[in-house]
C-alpha positions as CSV (number, residue, x, y, z in Angstrom):
1,M,-32.8,-6.6,-12.8
2,A,-29.3,-6.8,-11.5
3,T,-26.8,-8.7,-13.8
4,A,-24.5,-9.6,-10.8
5,E,-25.2,-12.0,-7.9
6,A,-23.1,-10.3,-5.2
7,F,-21.0,-7.2,-4.6
8,Y,-17.8,-9.2,-5.2
9,L,-16.8,-12.4,-6.9
10,P,-14.1,-14.3,-5.1
11,G,-10.7,-15.1,-6.7
12,P,-7.4,-16.7,-5.6
13,D,-4.9,-15.3,-3.1
14,G,-7.2,-12.9,-1.3
15,R,-8.4,-11.2,-4.6
16,F,-11.9,-10.2,-5.4
17,T,-13.6,-8.8,-8.5
18,A,-16.0,-5.9,-7.9
19,T,-19.3,-6.2,-9.7
20,A,-21.5,-3.3,-10.9
21,L,-23.4,-3.5,-7.5
22,T,-20.5,-1.8,-5.8
23,R,-20.9,1.4,-8.0
24,G,-21.2,4.5,-5.9
25,P,-23.1,7.8,-6.4
26,W,-20.2,10.1,-7.4
27,S,-18.8,8.3,-10.5
28,P,-20.0,5.4,-12.6
29,D,-16.4,4.1,-12.5
30,A,-15.8,4.1,-8.7
31,Q,-17.1,2.0,-5.9
32,H,-19.3,3.2,-3.0
33,A,-17.0,2.9,0.1
34,G,-19.5,0.7,2.0
35,P,-18.8,-2.6,0.1
36,P,-15.0,-2.4,0.2
37,A,-15.2,-1.5,3.9
38,A,-17.2,-4.6,4.5
39,L,-14.7,-6.6,2.5
40,L,-12.0,-5.5,4.9
41,G,-14.3,-6.2,7.8
42,R,-14.8,-9.8,6.5
43,A,-11.0,-10.3,6.4
44,V,-10.6,-9.0,9.9
45,E,-13.4,-11.2,11.3
46,R,-11.9,-14.3,9.6
47,F,-8.4,-13.5,11.0
48,A,-9.8,-12.9,14.5
49,A,-11.7,-16.2,14.4
50,E,-8.4,-18.0,13.8
51,Q,-6.0,-15.9,15.9
52,R,-8.3,-14.6,18.8
53,P,-11.2,-17.0,19.3
54,G,-13.9,-15.3,21.5
55,A,-12.8,-11.8,20.5
56,R,-15.3,-9.3,19.0
57,V,-14.7,-6.4,16.6
58,V,-15.7,-3.4,18.6
59,R,-14.2,-0.6,16.4
60,M,-13.0,-0.3,12.9
61,T,-11.4,2.8,11.4
62,F,-11.0,3.1,7.6
63,E,-8.9,5.6,5.8
64,I,-10.1,6.1,2.2
65,L,-6.9,7.1,0.4
66,R,-8.2,7.1,-3.2
67,P,-11.3,6.1,-5.2
68,V,-11.7,2.4,-5.6
69,P,-12.4,1.5,-9.2
70,L,-14.8,-1.2,-10.4
71,A,-12.0,-3.7,-10.9
72,E,-10.1,-6.5,-9.1
73,V,-8.9,-5.7,-5.6
74,A,-6.7,-7.6,-3.2
75,V,-7.2,-7.8,0.6
76,A,-4.4,-8.4,3.1
77,V,-4.7,-8.6,7.0
78,R,-2.1,-8.8,9.8
79,A,-1.9,-8.6,13.6
80,A,-0.6,-5.3,14.8
81,E,-0.7,-5.6,18.6
82,A,-2.0,-8.3,21.0
83,G,-2.9,-8.2,24.7
84,R,-4.8,-10.5,26.9
85,N,-8.1,-8.7,26.6
86,V,-7.6,-6.3,23.6
87,G,-5.9,-6.6,20.3
88,R,-5.4,-4.6,17.1
89,V,-5.5,-5.9,13.6
90,E,-4.7,-4.0,10.4
91,A,-6.0,-4.6,6.9
92,E,-5.4,-3.1,3.4
93,L,-7.3,-3.0,0.2
94,R,-4.9,-2.9,-2.8
95,L,-5.5,-2.1,-6.4
96,V,-4.1,-4.2,-9.3
97,D,-1.2,-1.7,-9.6
98,G,-0.3,-2.3,-6.0
99,R,-1.4,1.0,-4.6
100,V,-3.4,1.0,-1.3
101,A,-6.9,2.3,-1.8
102,M,-8.2,1.8,1.7
103,R,-6.5,1.0,5.0
104,A,-8.4,-0.3,8.1
105,T,-7.5,-0.7,11.8
106,A,-9.7,-2.9,13.9
107,L,-9.9,-3.1,17.7
108,L,-10.7,-6.5,19.0
109,M,-12.0,-7.1,22.6
110,R,-12.5,-10.3,24.5
111,A,-16.2,-10.8,25.0
112,E,-17.8,-13.1,27.6
113,D,-21.6,-13.3,28.2
114,G,-22.6,-12.4,31.8
115,S,-19.5,-10.4,32.5
116,A,-21.5,-7.2,33.3
117,P,-25.2,-6.2,33.6
118,G,-26.6,-4.9,30.3
119,V,-27.5,-1.3,29.9
120,D,-29.5,-0.6,26.7
121,Q,-30.8,2.4,24.8
122,P,-34.3,1.9,23.4
123,L,-34.9,2.3,19.7
124,P,-35.3,6.1,19.0
125,C,-37.4,5.8,15.9
126,P,-40.0,3.5,14.1
127,G,-38.7,0.3,12.7
128,P,-38.2,-0.6,9.1
129,H,-41.5,-2.3,8.7
130,E,-43.3,0.9,9.6
131,A,-41.6,3.0,6.8
132,P,-42.1,3.1,3.0
133,E,-39.4,1.9,0.6
134,G,-37.3,4.7,-0.7
135,S,-34.9,5.2,-3.6
136,F,-31.6,6.8,-4.4
137,P,-31.3,9.9,-6.7
138,V,-28.6,8.2,-8.9
139,R,-28.5,8.3,-12.7
140,W,-26.9,4.9,-13.7
141,D,-28.9,1.8,-13.9
142,E,-27.0,-0.5,-11.6
143,G,-25.0,0.0,-8.5
144,Y,-25.1,0.4,-4.7
145,H,-28.4,2.2,-5.1
146,T,-30.0,-0.9,-6.6
147,A,-28.2,-3.4,-4.3
148,V,-29.4,-1.9,-1.0
149,E,-33.0,-1.5,0.1
150,V,-33.7,1.8,2.0
151,R,-36.6,2.9,4.1
152,F,-36.7,6.5,5.5
153,V,-38.5,7.3,8.7
154,A,-37.2,10.9,8.7
155,G,-35.7,13.0,5.9
156,S,-34.7,11.7,2.5
157,F,-31.8,11.8,0.0
158,T,-33.2,14.9,-1.6
159,E,-34.2,16.7,1.6
160,R,-31.4,18.6,3.3
161,G,-30.6,18.1,7.0
162,P,-30.7,15.2,9.5
163,A,-32.3,11.9,8.5
164,T,-33.0,8.5,9.8
165,C,-33.0,5.6,7.3
166,W,-33.0,1.8,7.4
167,F,-30.7,-0.2,5.1
168,R,-30.8,-3.8,4.0
169,P,-28.5,-5.4,1.4
170,R,-30.4,-7.2,-1.4
171,Y,-27.3,-9.3,-2.3
172,P,-24.4,-11.1,-0.6
173,L,-21.2,-9.3,0.0
174,V,-19.2,-12.2,-1.6
175,A,-20.9,-14.6,-4.0
176,G,-21.7,-17.9,-2.4
177,E,-21.7,-16.9,1.3
178,P,-24.0,-15.0,3.6
179,A,-22.8,-11.7,4.9
180,S,-22.0,-11.4,8.6
181,S,-23.7,-8.9,10.9
182,L,-20.5,-6.8,10.9
183,C,-20.3,-6.8,7.1
184,R,-24.0,-5.8,6.8
185,T,-23.3,-2.9,9.2
186,L,-20.3,-1.7,7.3
187,I,-22.1,-1.9,3.9
188,A,-24.6,0.6,5.4
189,A,-22.5,2.7,7.8
190,D,-20.7,4.7,5.1
191,S,-24.0,6.2,3.9
192,G,-24.5,8.6,6.9
193,N,-23.2,11.6,4.9
194,G,-25.4,10.6,1.9
195,I,-28.7,10.6,3.8
196,S,-28.0,13.8,5.9
197,G,-26.5,16.1,3.3
198,E,-26.8,19.8,4.0
199,L,-25.9,20.8,0.4
200,D,-27.4,20.4,-3.0
201,M,-25.8,17.3,-4.6
202,S,-26.0,18.9,-8.0
203,R,-23.8,21.8,-6.8
204,Y,-21.4,20.2,-4.3
205,R,-19.6,16.9,-3.6
206,Y,-19.2,15.9,0.0
207,T,-17.1,12.7,-0.1
208,N,-15.7,11.2,3.1
209,A,-12.0,10.5,3.6
210,D,-12.5,8.2,6.5
211,L,-15.1,6.1,8.4
212,T,-15.0,5.0,12.0
213,V,-17.5,2.5,13.3
214,H,-18.0,1.7,17.0
215,L,-20.1,-1.4,17.9
216,R,-21.1,-2.3,21.5
217,R,-22.8,-5.4,20.2
218,P,-23.5,-7.2,16.9
219,P,-26.8,-6.2,15.2
220,V,-29.7,-8.6,15.2
221,G,-31.6,-9.1,12.0
222,D,-31.1,-7.9,8.4
223,W,-31.8,-4.2,8.8
224,I,-29.3,-1.6,9.9
225,G,-30.6,1.8,10.9
226,L,-28.7,5.1,10.4
227,S,-29.7,8.3,12.3
228,S,-27.4,10.9,10.8
229,R,-26.5,14.6,11.1
230,T,-23.9,16.5,9.0
231,T,-22.2,19.7,10.1
232,L,-19.9,21.8,7.8
233,D,-17.2,24.4,8.1
234,P,-16.8,27.1,5.4
235,A,-13.3,25.8,4.8
236,G,-14.8,22.8,3.1
237,I,-14.4,20.3,6.0
238,G,-17.4,18.5,7.4
239,L,-18.4,15.8,9.9
240,A,-21.2,13.3,9.5
241,D,-22.2,11.8,12.9
242,T,-24.4,8.6,12.8
243,L,-26.2,6.6,15.5
244,L,-26.3,2.9,14.4
245,L,-29.4,0.9,15.1
246,D,-30.9,-2.5,14.7
247,E,-34.6,-3.4,15.1
248,K,-34.1,-3.9,18.9
249,S,-32.0,-0.9,20.0
250,T,-29.0,1.3,19.5
251,I,-25.9,-0.7,18.6
252,G,-23.1,1.8,18.1
253,R,-22.0,5.0,16.3
254,A,-20.2,6.0,13.1
255,A,-18.4,9.1,12.1
256,Q,-17.1,10.4,8.7
257,T,-14.8,13.3,7.9
258,L,-16.0,15.0,4.8
259,F,-14.1,16.8,2.0
260,V,-16.5,19.3,0.4
261,T,-15.9,20.8,-3.1
262,P,-18.1,22.4,-5.8
263,A,-19.3,19.8,-8.3
264,P,-17.8,20.0,-11.8
265,A,-19.9,22.1,-14.1
266,A,-22.2,20.2,-16.4
267,P,-21.0,20.2,-20.0
268,S,-22.8,22.7,-22.2
269,S,-25.1,21.4,-24.9
């Protein structure tokens, strides 16, 4: 049973306290990048609602500059460029010592229903209700792996190669408020490299230094699907490419640049 009610507890002046539900797979002291990315997405959406009514977030690019500890973080957002149909917004996630841990750039686009005929791509896989519930191969008791429900329709965390998996957060992003469709997407989208790993997690770490998410439309429903594939270069650089889905159809694409290193040797007994 989780001891926290949400990924973050809100505080004053754009500050948030991370709970244990944000804990990632690589260290018990660091957050999974999905929740802080969603926290930045939340700030961008709120800024856009005030400054550019009717605009939609169609792309967000995140640079992950350093691990985000399980501690208080501060979020700041500002307009970068503004045009009639397209605008750009920047956001930062800062640590208590003032250092920037994550930086995001969002592209906003004016959206009007009926402006163009729709062209859709059908769902390329079974939906979440046709797949069994899965689990994460993580050692600690509480974290992202317990806060998000996963259902694989192809592959698994322990099976190397391409995979397709449905994600659904079990908890709100911020206590006391429902997560938006963009935030639910960002909570899941950073897991593309995790489900499609080509290397043994006990021997290698393949952490991502960035994440770019393109969305042609907001997802419908609670489930976000990831259909992911990872490719690697012998120099230790990789790319995880992910098709983003909801229960209706394809909604966008995500990409992560991976930094691949041998895992630290386990301490001898």
